[in-house]
C-alpha positions in Angstrom: 39.6 52.0 42.0 42.2 52.1 39.2 40.3 54.9 37.4 40.2 57.0 40.6 44.0 56.6 41.0 44.4 57.4 37.3 42.4 60.6 37.6 44.2 61.6 40.8 47.6 61.2 39.2 46.3 63.0 36.1 45.0 65.9 38.2 48.3 66.1 40.1 50.3 66.1 36.9 48.0 68.7 35.4 48.4 71.0 38.4 52.1 70.5 39.2 53.5 70.7 35.7 52.3 74.2 34.9 53.5 75.4 38.3 57.0 73.9 37.7 57.2 75.4 34.2 56.1 78.9 35.5 58.6 78.7 38.3 61.4 77.9 35.8 60.3 80.8 33.6 60.3 83.2 36.5 63.8 82.1 37.4 64.9 83.0 33.9 63.2 86.4 34.1 65.0 87.0 37.5 68.3 86.1 35.8 67.6 88.6 33.1 66.6 91.3 35.6 69.7 90.6 37.6 71.9 91.0 34.5 70.1 94.3 33.6 70.6 95.5 37.2 74.3 94.6 37.0 74.7 96.5 33.7 72.9 99.5 35.1 75.2 99.5 38.1 78.3 99.2 35.9 77.1 102.2 33.8 76.4 104.2 36.9 79.8 103.3 38.3 81.5 104.5 35.0 79.6 107.7 35.1 80.7 108.4 38.7 84.3 107.7 37.7 84.0 110.1 34.8 82.5 112.7 37.1 85.3 112.2 39.6 88.0 112.5 37.0 86.3 115.7 35.7 86.1 117.1 39.3 89.8 116.2 39.8 90.7 118.0 36.6 88.7 121.0 37.8 90.6 121.2 41.0 94.1 121.0 39.5 95.9 124.3 38.7 98.3 124.9 35.9 100.5 128.0 35.9 102.3 129.4 32.8 104.8 132.3 32.9 104.2 135.1 30.4 106.9 137.3 28.5 106.0 140.4 30.6 106.8 138.6 34.0 103.3 137.7 34.8 101.5 134.4 34.9 98.4 132.8 33.5 96.6 130.3 35.7 94.2 127.7 34.5 92.1 126.6 37.5 89.2 124.4 36.7 87.2 126.2 34.0 88.7 129.6 34.9 91.6 131.3 33.2 93.3 134.0 35.3 96.0 136.4 34.2 98.2 138.1 36.7 100.9 140.8 36.1 104.4 140.6 37.5 103.2 141.9 40.9 100.5 139.3 41.0 97.7 141.7 40.5 94.7 140.1 38.8 94.4 141.6 35.3 91.7 139.5 33.9 89.6 136.4 34.7 87.4 134.5 32.3 85.3 131.4 32.6 85.7 128.8 30.0 82.7 126.8 28.7 82.9 123.1 29.5 80.8 120.3 28.0 79.4 117.6 30.2 80.9 114.2 29.9 78.5 111.4 29.0 79.1 107.7 28.8 76.7 105.6 26.7 76.8 101.9 26.2 
């Protein structure tokens, strides 16, 4: 009878111990996956902020007076030159580089 109890206890330990260890390891893997997901979300958030700031800069206008009475307007990536009667003399598009954030 003692041997049967011994083998039953041994079988239970043999079956339960690996399950407990594997459950603990999967918990650690989940923690790592959660941390990676948090980092990815933070990077995406920073990219969105950078894009928003870039879009805000693109929408703002700056006006500078010229010596001949006209004005030059910087609007986003466009540079516009007007004469003193506000007739458009020339418009050019400036090349912009994409903003990237890397961590």
